[in-house]
C-alpha positions as CSV (number, residue, x, y, z in Angstrom):
1,T,0.0,0.0,0.0
2,S,2.8,2.4,0.8
3,R,4.3,1.8,-2.7
4,I,0.9,2.6,-4.2
5,N,0.6,5.8,-2.2
6,E,4.2,6.8,-3.1
7,A,3.5,6.2,-6.7
8,K,0.3,8.2,-6.6
9,Y,2.1,11.1,-5.0
10,L,4.8,10.9,-7.7
11,L,2.2,10.8,-10.4
12,Y,0.7,14.1,-9.3
13,M,3.9,15.9,-8.3
14,N,6.4,14.7,-10.9
15,P,5.9,15.0,-14.7
16,N,8.6,12.5,-15.2
17,F,6.7,9.9,-13.1
18,L,6.3,7.6,-16.1
19,H,10.0,6.7,-15.9
20,H,9.6,5.7,-12.2
21,P,9.6,1.9,-11.6
22,D,6.3,2.1,-9.7
23,A,4.5,3.7,-12.6
24,T,3.9,0.4,-14.4
25,Y,3.0,-1.3,-11.1
26,L,0.4,1.4,-10.2
27,E,-1.0,1.1,-13.7
28,E,-1.4,-2.6,-13.4
29,I,-3.0,-2.4,-10.0
30,T,-5.4,0.3,-11.2
31,T,-6.3,-1.8,-14.3
32,E,-6.9,-4.9,-12.2
33,H,-9.0,-3.0,-9.8
34,D,-11.1,-1.4,-12.6
35,F,-11.6,-4.8,-14.1
36,Y,-12.7,-6.2,-10.8
37,V,-15.1,-3.4,-10.2
38,S,-16.5,-3.7,-13.7
39,E,-17.1,-7.5,-13.2
40,Q,-18.8,-6.8,-9.8
41,N,-21.0,-4.2,-11.4
42,K,-22.1,-6.7,-14.1
43,K,-23.0,-9.3,-11.4
44,L,-25.0,-6.7,-9.5
45,E,-26.8,-5.6,-12.6
46,E,-27.7,-9.2,-13.3
47,K,-29.0,-9.7,-9.8
48,N,-30.9,-6.4,-10.0
49,A,-32.6,-7.6,-13.2
50,I,-33.6,-10.9,-11.5
51,L,-35.0,-9.0,-8.5
52,E,-37.0,-6.6,-10.7
53,V,-38.6,-9.7,-12.3
54,K,-39.4,-11.1,-8.9
55,V,-40.9,-7.7,-7.8
56,V,-43.2,-7.7,-10.9
57,K,-44.3,-11.3,-10.1
58,L,-44.9,-10.4,-6.4
59,E,-46.9,-7.3,-7.5
60,K,-49.1,-9.5,-9.7
61,K,-49.6,-12.0,-6.9
62,N,-50.4,-9.2,-4.5
63,T,-53.1,-7.9,-6.9
64,E,-54.6,-11.4,-7.2
65,L,-54.6,-11.7,-3.4
66,D,-56.3,-8.3,-3.1
67,K,-59.0,-9.4,-5.5
68,T,-59.5,-12.6,-3.5
69,N,-59.6,-10.7,-0.3
70,Q,-62.2,-8.3,-1.7
71,M,-64.4,-11.3,-2.8
72,L,-64.1,-12.9,0.6
73,E,-65.1,-9.7,2.3
74,E,-68.2,-9.5,0.0
75,V,-69.1,-13.0,0.8
76,L,-68.8,-12.3,4.5
77,E,-70.9,-9.2,4.1
78,L,-73.6,-11.2,2.3
79,E,-73.5,-14.0,4.9
80,K,-73.8,-11.4,7.6
81,E,-76.8,-9.8,5.9
82,T,-78.6,-13.1,5.4
83,S,-78.0,-14.2,9.0
84,D,-79.6,-11.0,10.3
């Protein structure tokens, strides 16, 4: 980590940094990190898409249950009226 910090400091402070031995090292680490983050983002986007589909299915199921609940309430109301 200290080598990375030193390399970052040199990158900002020294225009000749590209000739420094840590320049390539820092570039490799940054590239690897960017690739890792990109792959993680892809995985999260895939999971998000799956979750969005599940949400739509749950919303449909919820609508069906609301309709069933409404029908049951109507039946109870009718039974209550006929028992009176």
